[in-house]
C-alpha positions in Angstrom: 64.5 85.2 92.2 65.5 88.6 90.8 64.0 90.0 87.6 67.4 89.7 85.9 67.6 86.0 86.7 64.0 85.5 85.6 64.7 87.2 82.3 67.9 85.2 81.9 66.1 81.9 82.4 63.3 82.9 80.0 65.9 83.8 77.3 67.3 80.2 77.6 64.0 78.5 78.0 64.4 76.4 74.8 67.8 75.2 75.9 66.5 74.2 79.3 63.5 72.4 77.8 65.8 70.5 75.4 68.2 69.4 78.1 65.5 68.2 80.5 63.4 66.5 77.8 66.3 64.7 76.2 67.6 63.6 79.7 64.1 62.1 80.4 64.1 60.3 77.0 67.5 58.8 77.6 66.9 57.6 81.2 63.2 57.3 81.7 63.4 59.5 84.8 61.0 62.4 85.1 62.5 65.9 85.5 61.5 69.5 86.0 63.1 72.8 87.1 61.4 74.6 90.0 62.1 77.8 91.9 63.2 77.9 95.5 59.5 77.7 96.6 58.8 74.6 94.5 56.9 76.4 91.8 57.5 75.1 88.2 59.9 77.1 86.0 59.8 74.6 83.1 57.4 71.9 81.9 57.5 68.6 83.6 59.1 65.9 81.4 58.3 62.2 81.8 55.7 62.7 84.5 53.7 59.6 85.1 49.9 59.7 85.1 50.1 59.2 88.8 52.3 62.3 89.4 50.2 64.3 87.0 47.1 63.4 89.1 49.0 64.4 92.2 50.0 67.8 90.8 46.6 68.6 89.4 44.8 67.8 92.7 44.2 70.7 95.1 44.9 68.4 98.2 48.2 67.0 97.0 49.7 69.7 94.7 51.1 71.7 97.6 52.6 68.6 99.1 54.4 68.0 95.8 55.8 71.5 95.8 56.8 71.2 99.5 58.8 68.0 98.6 60.4 69.8 95.7 61.4 72.7 97.9 62.7 70.8 100.9 64.4 68.2 98.6 66.3 71.0 97.0 67.2 72.6 100.3 68.5 69.3 101.6 70.8 68.8 98.6 72.0 72.4 99.0 72.7 71.9 102.7 74.5 68.6 102.1 76.3 70.0 99.1 75.4 66.8 97.2 72.3 65.3 95.6 70.2 63.5 98.3 67.6 61.0 97.1 64.5 61.1 99.3 61.0 59.7 99.6 58.3 62.1 98.6 54.9 62.3 100.4 53.5 59.8 97.9 56.2 57.2 98.5 58.3 57.8 95.4 62.0 58.4 95.3 63.3 61.8 94.0 66.6 63.6 93.9 67.5 67.2 93.2 70.2 69.7 92.3 70.6 73.3 93.4 70.9 75.6 90.3 72.7 78.9 90.7 73.2 82.0 88.7 76.0 84.4 89.8 76.3 82.4 93.0 72.6 82.9 93.9 70.4 79.8 94.1 67.5 80.3 91.8 65.9 76.9 91.9 66.3 73.1 91.8 66.3 70.5 89.1 64.1 67.7 90.4 64.4 64.1 89.0 63.0 60.7 89.7 59.4 60.2 90.6 60.0 56.5 90.6 59.0 53.4 92.5 61.7 51.3 94.2 61.1 47.9 95.8 63.1 48.6 98.9 63.0 52.2 100.1 64.5 51.5 103.6 67.7 53.3 102.7 65.8 56.5 101.8 64.3 59.1 104.2 61.0 60.9 103.8 61.5 64.6 103.0 58.3 65.7 104.8 56.1 64.1 107.4 52.7 65.1 105.9 50.8 62.5 104.0 47.4 62.1 102.3 45.1 59.2 101.8 45.5 59.1 98.1 45.7 55.3 98.2 42.0 55.2 99.2 41.1 56.8 95.8 40.8 54.0 93.2 41.9 56.3 90.3 45.1 57.3 92.2 45.7 53.7 93.3 45.4 52.3 89.8 47.8 55.0 88.4 50.3 54.1 91.1 50.0 50.4 90.6 50.7 50.8 86.9 54.0 52.6 87.5 57.1 50.4 86.9 59.7 49.8 89.5 63.3 50.9 89.1 66.5 50.3 90.9 68.8 52.4 93.2 71.5 51.8 90.6 69.5 53.5 87.9 68.8 56.5 90.3 72.6 56.8 90.9 73.4 56.5 87.2 70.8 59.1 86.4 72.1 61.6 88.9 75.7 61.2 87.6 74.5 61.6 84.0 72.5 64.7 84.7 75.5 66.2 86.5 77.7 65.7 83.5 75.1 67.1 81.1 74.4 70.2 83.2 78.0 71.1 84.1 79.6 70.3 80.8 76.8 71.0 78.4 74.2 73.5 79.6 76.5 75.8 81.6 78.8 76.1 78.6 76.0 77.0 76.3 74.7 79.6 78.7 78.1 81.2 79.0 78.8 79.5 82.4 76.3 81.7 84.2 74.3 78.7 85.1 75.8 76.0 87.3 74.7 73.1 89.4 76.1 71.8 92.7 78.0 68.6 91.8 76.9 65.6 93.9 79.9 63.4 92.9 83.5 63.9 91.9 83.2 64.6 88.2 86.5 65.3 86.4 86.8 69.0 85.4 88.6 68.3 82.2 86.9 65.4 80.4 87.6 67.0 77.1 91.1 67.9 76.0 92.9 68.1 72.7 95.9 66.2 74.0 96.5 62.7 72.8 96.1 59.6 74.9 97.3 56.1 74.0 94.5 53.5 73.2 94.4 49.9 74.1 96.1 49.2 70.7 99.0 51.4 71.7 98.0 53.8 68.9 97.1 57.4 69.5 93.8 59.0 68.6 93.5 62.8 68.6 91.0 64.1 71.0 90.0 66.7 68.5 87.5 64.1 67.4 86.0 63.9 70.9 83.4 66.7 70.9 82.5 68.6 74.0 78.8 68.1 74.8 78.4 71.9 74.4 78.8 71.3 70.7 76.3 68.6 70.5 73.2 70.9 70.4 73.2 71.5 66.7 71.8 74.9 65.5 69.3 74.7 62.7 69.8 77.2 60.0 67.1 76.0 57.6 64.3 78.4 56.9 62.0 75.7 55.6 59.4 74.9 58.2 59.1 71.3 57.1 62.8 70.8 57.8 62.6 72.6 61.1 59.7 70.4 62.1 61.6 67.3 60.9 64.8 68.1 62.9 62.7 68.7 66.0 60.9 65.4 65.5 64.3 63.6 65.1 65.6 65.2 68.3 62.5 64.0 70.2 62.8 60.4 69.0 66.5 59.6 69.1 65.8 56.7 71.5 63.7 55.0 68.8 64.2 53.6 65.3 63.6 56.6 62.9 62.8 56.1 59.3 62.7 58.6 56.4 59.1 57.7 55.5 58.0 58.2 59.1 59.5 61.7 59.3 58.3 62.6 55.8 54.7 61.6 56.9 55.1 63.8 60.0 55.8 66.9 57.8 53.3 65.9 55.1 55.7 65.3 52.3 56.4 62.4 50.1 59.4 60.3 50.9 61.1 61.1 47.6 60.6 64.9 47.8 61.5 65.0 51.6 64.8 63.1 50.9 65.8 65.6 48.3 64.8 68.6 50.3 66.5 67.3 53.5 69.8 66.8 51.6 69.6 70.3 50.1 68.7 72.1 53.4 70.8 70.2 55.9 73.8 69.3 53.7 73.8 65.6 54.3 71.4 62.7 53.6 68.8 61.7 56.1 70.3 58.5 57.4 73.8 60.1 58.0 72.2 62.9 59.9 70.1 60.7 62.1 73.1 58.4 62.8 75.3 61.4 63.7 72.7 62.7 66.1 72.4 59.3 67.8 76.2 59.1 68.1 76.4 62.6 69.5 73.8 61.5 72.2 75.8 58.4 72.9 78.9 60.4 73.6 77.2 62.0 76.6 76.0 58.6 77.8 79.5 57.0 77.4 80.9 59.4 80.0 78.9 57.5 82.6 80.7 54.2 83.2 77.6 52.7 84.8 75.9 52.5 81.4 77.1 49.5 79.4 77.7 49.9 75.7 74.8 47.4 75.1 72.4 49.5 77.1 73.4 52.7 75.4 72.9 51.1 72.0 69.5 49.9 72.9 68.5 53.2 74.5 69.2 54.8 71.1 67.1 52.4 69.1 69.9 50.1 67.8 68.8 46.5 67.9 72.3 45.3 67.9 75.3 46.8 69.8 77.6 45.6 67.0 75.8 47.8 64.5 75.9 50.7 67.0 79.7 50.2 67.3 80.1 50.1 63.6 78.2 53.4 63.1 80.0 55.0 66.0 83.4 54.2 64.5 82.3 55.4 61.1 81.2 58.8 62.6 84.1 59.3 65.1 87.0 57.1 63.8 87.1 55.1 67.0 85.0 52.5 68.8 82.7 53.3 71.7 85.1 51.4 74.0 88.1 53.4 72.8 86.2 56.7 73.2 85.2 55.7 76.8 88.8 54.8 77.6 90.1 58.1 76.4 87.5 59.9 78.6 88.6 57.8 81.6 92.3 58.4 80.9 91.7 62.1 80.8 89.9 62.0 84.2 92.9 60.2 85.7 95.5 62.7 84.3 93.6 65.9 85.4 
């Protein structure tokens, strides 16, 4: 990687970290950005205790990096994401990341157990006897299983986020090889008919590039509160909980939040959750129920009510507009 590209990545480190961490929170899939040799360029998000042990062990760390490197090369060669089995028997997939047409690294995702791995190929032949170590074995046994469908949905979602969110924020210098046919114009200000034969203006359908809100508050308590909210959007978030986090009383925090942010706490949290849901709704493999639950809503009906209050349309109408746009472009 050239010095210019290294500096460019460093200057956008916070954005990269935000993208990867929020993707992991939304999907439960681990993710990390590595260079073309498999060396970490960002922190690893959602790494299981098993994978942390693997990467901290002298005998297995290099094998992990080799899997990252060859997995990235495989996806680059095939011009699509290629799920594979790592040396420890977990399923990963990767994306080549380019700046100015030069590959500077790979985004690795997965690190997950799947019941039937017969449809996936090992990325390297080297193996270790980690299963003979009781600590490694216990950590592996405690990992939950996932499904190939979740792997596919995760790869589609990450492609959307990277190509329509991160690359726009970074002035289109950063791009990712697309593994699937994602529409190039999901967001337009044209109008499309809804199922009720009414028309809803797409000016209300925000581009994901606008969903990373800039914080202009100079109060450190509010900065810390907003960061806390962003990290816990997949949970139920209460005012008292966040107030405790920044060491303020609930009453004072509520007044300070409204003054600094310009809206009350509940409205802000709901809008952030709805903005996150707009990204998830672009992936048709995610049901509205699963999206609601992934954002801490106990009932999808309440999620739909909040979504309509914020956007002026239901989640289903929003998804239909996105799908119609992809058909017409």
